[in-house]
KOLKE-508082 format. One record per residue (C-alpha): x, y, z; residue number from 1. Coordinates in steps of 0.2 Angstrom, whole numbers, plus 5000, padded with zeros to 4 digits. Layout:
BEGIN
[r [X, Y, Z], NUM]
...
// end
This chain:
BEGIN
[r [4999, 5000, 4998], 1]
[r [5011, 5015, 4996], 2]
[r [5001, 5034, 4998], 3]
[r [4999, 5045, 4984], 4]
[r [5002, 5065, 4980], 5]
[r [4991, 5073, 4971], 6]
[r [4989, 5090, 4967], 7]
[r [4971, 5100, 4969], 8]
[r [4963, 5098, 4951], 9]
[r [4962, 5080, 4957], 10]
[r [4946, 5084, 4970], 11]
[r [4938, 5089, 4947], 12]
[r [4946, 5071, 4945], 13]
[r [4939, 5062, 4960], 14]
[r [4920, 5071, 4957], 15]
[r [4918, 5065, 4938], 16]
[r [4926, 5050, 4942], 17]
[r [4910, 5049, 4955], 18]
[r [4900, 5055, 4942], 19]
[r [4905, 5040, 4929], 20]
[r [4901, 5024, 4946], 21]
[r [4885, 5033, 4948], 22]
[r [4882, 5031, 4929], 23]
[r [4885, 5012, 4931], 24]
[r [4873, 5007, 4946], 25]
[r [4865, 5021, 4949], 26]
[r [4848, 5013, 4954], 27]
[r [4860, 5002, 4964], 28]
[r [4870, 5012, 4973], 29]
[r [4853, 5027, 4974], 30]
[r [4845, 5012, 4985], 31]
[r [4860, 5012, 4997], 32]
[r [4860, 5028, 4999], 33]
[r [4839, 5027, 5003], 34]
[r [4844, 5010, 5013], 35]
[r [4856, 5020, 5026], 36]
[r [4848, 5038, 5027], 37]
[r [4829, 5024, 5032], 38]
[r [4839, 5013, 5044], 39]
[r [4847, 5033, 5056], 40]
[r [4829, 5040, 5053], 41]
[r [4822, 5023, 5059], 42]
[r [4837, 5019, 5075], 43]
[r [4838, 5039, 5079], 44]
[r [4819, 5034, 5084], 45]
[r [4826, 5026, 5098], 46]
[r [4830, 5034, 5116], 47]
[r [4847, 5036, 5115], 48]
[r [4854, 5019, 5111], 49]
[r [4848, 5020, 5095], 50]
[r [4862, 5037, 5089], 51]
[r [4876, 5025, 5096], 52]
[r [4871, 5011, 5086], 53]
[r [4872, 5022, 5069], 54]
[r [4891, 5029, 5075], 55]
[r [4897, 5012, 5083], 56]
[r [4892, 5004, 5061], 57]
[r [4894, 5019, 5053], 58]
[r [4914, 5014, 5051], 59]
[r [4906, 4997, 5043], 60]
[r [4891, 5003, 5032], 61]
[r [4905, 5012, 5024], 62]
[r [4919, 4996, 5019], 63]
[r [4898, 4992, 5012], 64]
[r [4898, 5004, 5000], 65]
[r [4914, 5004, 4997], 66]
[r [4914, 4985, 4991], 67]
[r [4897, 4991, 4979], 68]
[r [4910, 5002, 4971], 69]
[r [4919, 4989, 4968], 70]
[r [4906, 4978, 4963], 71]
[r [4900, 4990, 4950], 72]
[r [4916, 4992, 4943], 73]
[r [4917, 4973, 4939], 74]
[r [4897, 4973, 4932], 75]
[r [4893, 4961, 4946], 76]
[r [4875, 4963, 4955], 77]
[r [4875, 4974, 4969], 78]
[r [4862, 4970, 4983], 79]
[r [4858, 4977, 4997], 80]
[r [4868, 4965, 5009], 81]
[r [4884, 4972, 5002], 82]
[r [4881, 4982, 5019], 83]
[r [4885, 4967, 5028], 84]
[r [4905, 4963, 5019], 85]
[r [4914, 4971, 5033], 86]
[r [4906, 4960, 5044], 87]
[r [4910, 4945, 5031], 88]
[r [4930, 4950, 5031], 89]
[r [4942, 4933, 5032], 90]
[r [4950, 4938, 5046], 91]
[r [4946, 4940, 5063], 92]
[r [4957, 4954, 5066], 93]
[r [4948, 4964, 5055], 94]
[r [4932, 4964, 5058], 95]
[r [4937, 4965, 5078], 96]
[r [4947, 4985, 5070], 97]
[r [4930, 4989, 5062], 98]
[r [4923, 4988, 5078], 99]
[r [4935, 4996, 5088], 100]
[r [4937, 5011, 5075], 101]
[r [4917, 5012, 5077], 102]
[r [4918, 5013, 5096], 103]
[r [4931, 5027, 5091], 104]
[r [4922, 5038, 5079], 105]
[r [4906, 5038, 5091], 106]
[r [4917, 5044, 5104], 107]
[r [4924, 5059, 5094], 108]
[r [4906, 5062, 5091], 109]
[r [4901, 5064, 5107], 110]
[r [4915, 5074, 5112], 111]
[r [4913, 5084, 5098], 112]
[r [4896, 5086, 5102], 113]
[r [4900, 5092, 5118], 114]
[r [4911, 5104, 5113], 115]
[r [4900, 5112, 5104], 116]
[r [4889, 5113, 5116], 117]
[r [4899, 5125, 5125], 118]
[r [4901, 5135, 5111], 119]
[r [4883, 5137, 5105], 120]
[r [4866, 5141, 5110], 121]
[r [4856, 5126, 5107], 122]
[r [4843, 5135, 5117], 123]
[r [4840, 5148, 5104], 124]
[r [4839, 5136, 5088], 125]
[r [4822, 5127, 5099], 126]
[r [4812, 5139, 5089], 127]
[r [4819, 5134, 5072], 128]
[r [4812, 5117, 5076], 129]
[r [4793, 5122, 5083], 130]
[r [4789, 5135, 5077], 131]
[r [4779, 5142, 5063], 132]
[r [4785, 5160, 5063], 133]
[r [4801, 5165, 5053], 134]
[r [4817, 5163, 5065], 135]
[r [4824, 5179, 5074], 136]
[r [4841, 5185, 5070], 137]
[r [4847, 5179, 5087], 138]
[r [4845, 5160, 5080], 139]
[r [4848, 5163, 5063], 140]
[r [4865, 5167, 5072], 141]
[r [4867, 5153, 5080], 142]
[r [4861, 5142, 5069], 143]
[r [4874, 5149, 5058], 144]
[r [4891, 5149, 5070], 145]
[r [4884, 5130, 5075], 146]
[r [4886, 5125, 5054], 147]
[r [4903, 5131, 5056], 148]
[r [4909, 5125, 5074], 149]
[r [4902, 5110, 5069], 150]
[r [4912, 5110, 5052], 151]
[r [4928, 5116, 5060], 152]
[r [4928, 5100, 5074], 153]
[r [4920, 5088, 5063], 154]
[r [4938, 5092, 5052], 155]
[r [4950, 5082, 5061], 156]
[r [4937, 5067, 5066], 157]
[r [4934, 5065, 5046], 158]
[r [4954, 5067, 5044], 159]
[r [4955, 5051, 5053], 160]
[r [4941, 5043, 5050], 161]
[r [4944, 5044, 5028], 162]
[r [4952, 5032, 5024], 163]
[r [4956, 5021, 5041], 164]
[r [4940, 5007, 5038], 165]
[r [4947, 5003, 5022], 166]
[r [4963, 5002, 5027], 167]
[r [4960, 4990, 5042], 168]
[r [4948, 4981, 5029], 169]
[r [4959, 4980, 5011], 170]
[r [4975, 4979, 5019], 171]
[r [4972, 4975, 5035], 172]
[r [4984, 4988, 5042], 173]
[r [4981, 4988, 5065], 174]
[r [4970, 5000, 5070], 175]
[r [4982, 5015, 5076], 176]
[r [4993, 5013, 5057], 177]
[r [4976, 5014, 5050], 178]
[r [4969, 5028, 5056], 179]
[r [4986, 5037, 5055], 180]
[r [4991, 5035, 5039], 181]
[r [4970, 5039, 5037], 182]
[r [4976, 5057, 5041], 183]
[r [4993, 5059, 5034], 184]
[r [4982, 5053, 5018], 185]
[r [4971, 5068, 5021], 186]
[r [4985, 5080, 5027], 187]
[r [4997, 5078, 5012], 188]
[r [4984, 5079, 4998], 189]
[r [4973, 5092, 5010], 190]
[r [4976, 5105, 4995], 191]
[r [4966, 5092, 4985], 192]
[r [4951, 5088, 4998], 193]
[r [4948, 5108, 5003], 194]
[r [4941, 5110, 4987], 195]
[r [4935, 5093, 4985], 196]
[r [4924, 5096, 4999], 197]
[r [4921, 5117, 4994], 198]
[r [4914, 5111, 4976], 199]
[r [4903, 5098, 4985], 200]
[r [4897, 5110, 4999], 201]
[r [4894, 5121, 4983], 202]
[r [4884, 5107, 4977], 203]
[r [4873, 5099, 4993], 204]
[r [4872, 5115, 5003], 205]
[r [4872, 5131, 4991], 206]
[r [4865, 5123, 4976], 207]
[r [4847, 5119, 4984], 208]
[r [4845, 5133, 4994], 209]
[r [4848, 5143, 4980], 210]
[r [4837, 5132, 4967], 211]
[r [4823, 5133, 4983], 212]
[r [4824, 5155, 4983], 213]
[r [4823, 5155, 4967], 214]
[r [4804, 5145, 4965], 215]
[r [4798, 5152, 4977], 216]
[r [4802, 5168, 4969], 217]
[r [4792, 5164, 4957], 218]
[r [4776, 5157, 4966], 219]
[r [4783, 5139, 4966], 220]
[r [4787, 5137, 4980], 221]
[r [4775, 5123, 4984], 222]
[r [4785, 5113, 4975], 223]
[r [4802, 5114, 4979], 224]
[r [4805, 5103, 4990], 225]
[r [4798, 5089, 4976], 226]
[r [4812, 5097, 4965], 227]
[r [4828, 5099, 4979], 228]
[r [4824, 5084, 4988], 229]
[r [4828, 5071, 4973], 230]
[r [4841, 5081, 4967], 231]
[r [4850, 5083, 4984], 232]
[r [4848, 5064, 4986], 233]
[r [4857, 5060, 4967], 234]
[r [4869, 5072, 4975], 235]
[r [4873, 5063, 4990], 236]
[r [4876, 5046, 4981], 237]
[r [4887, 5054, 4967], 238]
[r [4898, 5062, 4982], 239]
[r [4898, 5044, 4992], 240]
[r [4903, 5036, 4977], 241]
[r [4917, 5048, 4974], 242]
[r [4925, 5043, 4988], 243]
[r [4931, 5029, 4983], 244]
[r [4939, 5039, 4970], 245]
[r [4948, 5050, 4982], 246]
[r [4951, 5030, 4988], 247]
[r [4959, 5024, 4972], 248]
[r [4966, 5042, 4970], 249]
[r [4976, 5042, 4989], 250]
[r [4983, 5025, 4989], 251]
[r [4990, 5015, 4977], 252]
[r [4986, 4995, 4979], 253]
[r [4984, 4980, 4971], 254]
[r [4967, 4979, 4968], 255]
[r [4961, 4974, 4951], 256]
[r [4946, 4989, 4946], 257]
[r [4952, 5004, 4939], 258]
[r [4944, 5021, 4936], 259]
[r [4944, 5033, 4922], 260]
[r [4957, 5045, 4923], 261]
// end
């Protein structure tokens, strides 16, 4: 397993390859993303433990989705059971490390949430979800602050977890080495990742807001959700496909699947 250094322009290539991957099996990938969203929403309904379950198995689910990307390249059928790929790894130690990654990820998110609660007034955000009245200036200020603070705090966690599940599952790396290698891959290629995140943030956050505002302006606000929701789901799916492209771009492995350059 070799770490590659890429330029910021590779971010465009990763996104282009994500679209290519998506086109290999759009229904299969959409099914996987819909399943994850449905499961997460269902699990959250379980008090306290539901959130922990989602966080705990997130690394395992990411391995499942990346395995689906491999299958799409090899023209294999994508089934829902691909999400169990992490639990079918031939190495017992690798399966154990994936669960340990889940525990580490859960602990990181809990710590992140605690730190965010010290900096953001969550009580000021309650009217956004409990009131039909237009949000106050204070509520909007706290919302933007939450987005900024949450994003800033999550970046180090994302760097630690971006590649570590795949390094554990596919490269059979020890846990700490996988986490360190993930961090180094993201840090060494930080320009490409910064550009990559900027593009997806614009596509998945700013663009839907712009479309919604545009429809409101011409009196078609009632259909905004019917337009924005499918586009957001498709964009989210392509983004997940592009995660596989970041893996192939940042690491050279011995697997035969290749993406178009």
